[in-house]
C-alpha positions in Angstrom: 17.9 -1.5 40.1 17.8 -0.8 43.7 15.6 1.7 45.4 16.8 5.2 45.6 19.0 5.2 42.4 18.0 7.2 39.4 17.6 5.7 35.9 20.3 6.9 33.6 19.0 7.9 30.1 22.4 8.5 28.6 22.6 6.2 25.6 25.7 7.5 23.9 24.2 10.7 22.5 23.3 14.0 23.9 20.1 15.9 23.3 22.1 18.9 22.0 23.9 17.3 19.1 21.1 18.0 16.5 19.2 14.7 17.1 15.4 15.0 17.3 12.3 12.9 17.0 11.2 14.9 14.0 14.0 13.3 11.8 12.5 9.8 12.3 9.1 10.9 11.0 10.3 11.1 7.4 7.5 10.0 5.1 8.2 7.3 2.6 8.1 8.8 -0.9 6.5 6.6 -3.5 8.3 6.6 -6.8 5.5 7.1 -9.3 5.9 4.6 -12.1 4.1 4.3 -15.5 1.6 1.4 -15.8 3.8 -0.8 -18.0 6.6 -0.8 -15.4 4.4 -2.3 -12.6 4.7 -5.9 -11.5 1.4 -6.6 -9.8 0.4 -9.7 -7.9 -2.9 -11.1 -6.7 -3.8 -12.1 -3.2 -7.0 -13.6 -1.8 -8.2 -12.9 1.7 -11.4 -13.6 3.7 -12.8 -10.7 5.7 -15.9 -11.2 7.8 -16.6 -14.4 5.9 -16.4 -12.8 2.5 -13.7 -13.2 -0.2 -11.7 -10.1 -1.1 -9.3 -9.9 -4.1 -6.2 -7.8 -3.5 -4.1 -6.4 -6.4 -0.8 -4.6 -5.9 1.6 -3.0 -5.1 0.8 0.0 -7.1 3.3 2.9 -7.5 0.8 5.6 -8.5 -0.2 9.0 -7.1 -3.4 8.8 -5.0 -5.3 10.7 -7.7 -4.3 8.3 -10.5 -5.0 5.3 -8.2 -8.5 6.5 -7.3 -9.2 7.2 -11.0 -8.1 3.7 -12.1 -10.0 2.2 -9.2 -13.3 3.9 -10.2 -12.8 2.8 -13.8 -12.2 -0.8 -12.6 -15.2 -0.8 -10.2 -17.5 0.4 -13.0 -16.2 -2.2 -15.5 -16.4 -5.0 -13.0 -19.6 -4.0 -11.3 -18.2 -4.5 -7.8 -17.1 -2.5 -4.7 -13.6 -1.8 -3.8 -11.1 0.4 -2.1 -7.5 1.7 -2.4 -5.4 1.2 0.7 -1.6 1.5 1.2 -0.8 0.8 -2.5 -3.1 -2.1 -2.9 -6.5 -2.2 -4.6 -9.2 -4.3 -2.8 -12.2 -5.7 -4.7 -15.2 -7.5 -3.3 -15.5 -11.1 -4.4 -13.2 -13.6 -6.1 -12.8 -11.9 -9.4 -9.0 -12.1 -10.1 -9.3 -13.2 -13.8 -11.7 -10.3 -14.6 -9.5 -7.8 -12.7 -6.5 -9.0 -14.6 -8.2 -8.6 -18.0 -9.2 -5.0 -17.2 -5.8 -4.1 -15.8 -4.1 -5.4 -19.0 -6.4 -3.1 -21.0 -5.0 -0.3 -18.8 -1.5 -1.5 -19.8 -0.5 -2.8 -16.3 1.8 -5.9 -16.2 2.0 -8.8 -13.7 4.5 -11.1 -12.2 4.3 -14.7 -13.4 
């Protein structure tokens, strides 16, 4: 591009044909599924030198997920959080988490 020429912003659409940035900000709706229809997986990560067990993806409402998380944290005597459809638990406790989730009627991928 040489000096003195203007940058053309025409990309095949006009600003007056109903297009707007607001349409792109459509939130992703999570389909809420009953516990027996879930297919959960385990992942293990290290964060700040500590092991964290991840379980998910959950398709629950935030209220149900927080309720289930608090039940699991009390049963497992560990800390945890619910972020972006995944439950995080402190420590390497996958077998214990699996046992508690089966009691809550969740299913897993093999």
